[in-house]
N, C-alpha and C positions, 0 to 999 in steps of 0.2 A: 504494500500500500504506500503510495507516494503522497507527500504533503503538497498542498497547492503552493505555488510560488507567490510571494508577496510583492505586489507592485507598488511603486511609489505613488500611484494615483488611488490607492486604497482609501475608501471613505469610511470613517468611523460613525457616520450618521446612522441613527436608528432607522428601520424600515419606515417608509411613509414620507420621506423627504423632509422639507423644512418644517419647523414647528414641532416635530416629534423627537428632536434631538435632545430635549430636556434642558435647553438653555446654553448649550455649549457653543462657543464662538468658533468661527473658522480658524482663528489664531490658536485656540486651545487644541483643536483637532490637528493643526499643523505641528504644534509643539509635541504632541504625542507621537506623530509619525516621525518626527526628527529624532525622538528619543529611542526609537525601535532598535537601531544598530547598537547603541550603548547598552541597552537591556539584554540584547542577544549576547553581547560581549561579556557581560557580567555572568550570565548563565554558562557561557562557554568556558570562562576562566574557572568557574566553580566546579563544573562537572566534567569539562573536557569532552563534551558530547553535544553535537549540533541539535539533535532532537530535543534533548532536555533543555538546552539553551533556548530553543524556540518556545518551548512550553513556559519557561520563565518569562520571556518577553510577552507572550500572549496573556498570561495570567496577570502580569503587572499592568499591561494596557487595559485589560478588562476591568480591573479593580479601580484604576484611575478614572475610566469612563463612567463607572457606576457612581463614583463619588464626585463627579465633575461639578455638581451644583454647590458642593461644600468647599471647593478649592478657590481661594482668593486669586483673582486674575492678576493682581499686582505682585504676587509672590511667585518666584520661579518654581516650576513644577519638577525640574530635574532632580534636586536633592531628595524630594519626596519619592520620586520614581526609583532612584538608585537605592534608597533605604528599603523600599517595598520589594524591589527585585532581590536584594540580598536576603531579606527575611523569607521570601518565597523559596529561595535556594535552600536555606537552612531547613525550612519546613518540609520541602520535598526530600531532602537528604535524611531527615529524621524519620519521615514516613517510610522511606525505602529501607533504612537501617532497621526500623522496628519490624517491618515485614520480613526481612531476611533473618533477623535475630529470632523472631518468633518461630519461623519455619525451622531453623536449626535447632532451637530448643525442643520443638516437637519431635524432630528426628532423633536427637541424642537422649534427652532426658524426659521423654513423654510420660513414662510411668511415674517418675519422681514428681514431676510437675502436676500430674493428675492427682496423686495422693495428697500433695500440699494443697491443691485447689479444693479437694474434697474436705479437708480439715478446715480450711478457711471458710468455705461455704457453710459448714456446720456451725462454726463459731459466729459468723455473721448472722445466721438464722437465730441463734440463741440470743445474741445481743438485740436483735430486732424484736424478738418476743418480749424481752425484758422492757424495752422501750415502749412497746405497744401496751403493756400492762399498766402503764402510767396514764393511758388515755381513758376517758369516760367510756361507758358502754356504747353510747351513741357514736362517738368518734371512732371507736374500734369497728363498729358495724359499717360505717361509711368507708373507712380505709379498706376493709375486706371487700366490700362491693367494688370499689374502684380498682384495687390492685390484684385481688385474687380472682374476682369474677370478671375483671376487665370491662366494667360497665362505664359508660360515659355519663356526664352530668344529667342528661335528659333521662336516661334509663334509671339512674339512682332516684331522681325526682319522682318518676312513675312508681317505683317500688316503695319509696318511703313516704311520699306525700309532702316532702319538704321542698320549699321553693328553690329553684335553680341557684339563685344568688346565695342563699343560705348554705346550700350544699357546698358551693365553691369556698365560701368563707370557712366553714367547718373543716373541710379537707385541708385548707391552707393552715389553719391553726393546729390541726392534728400533726401535719408534717413538721411544723415548727417545734412542737412539743417533742416529737421523736428526735429531731436533730439536736435539740437542747439536751435531752436525756443522754444521747450518745456522746455529746461533747462533755457533759459532766462526768461521764464514766471514762473519759479519756480515749474514746474510740474514734473520734473524728478530729 
């Protein structure tokens, strides 16, 4: 599969022509297009790979385009773009490393990791049960309907007869109580 070639006449305007570009000026569009080679260079320097360099440039340009309305036209966009590109490189590298590291861990120590995970799950379930015990009976019921029965707010309202807004507030308070109980126990 080949990637399309990027022409210098590439337009960043949203589909639909003028007015749908979300307020981006032609100068902003031109500045983004002028930054493209720099962004590709940052990606190439970091990864040493043209495809990933291209991904870095595209991701950076896309993010800048999305936030174009919040960028002050009087401030140069290049420093922001360079910082974003470097951060994107690091994020991509971490994601790749995590994926490779996780796969190697599964191959080498799968049984050990599985046993540790089982113990951790058991401990987490016990801690959650202790935290849930601090809730009122009504809060426990709503939490079970929401998390164990996977009901949405409308379904919980139909079952309990409690107004949707009240269900949301009660669930939020219950979650906060659980988080506080876990924090007090030193588990968060």
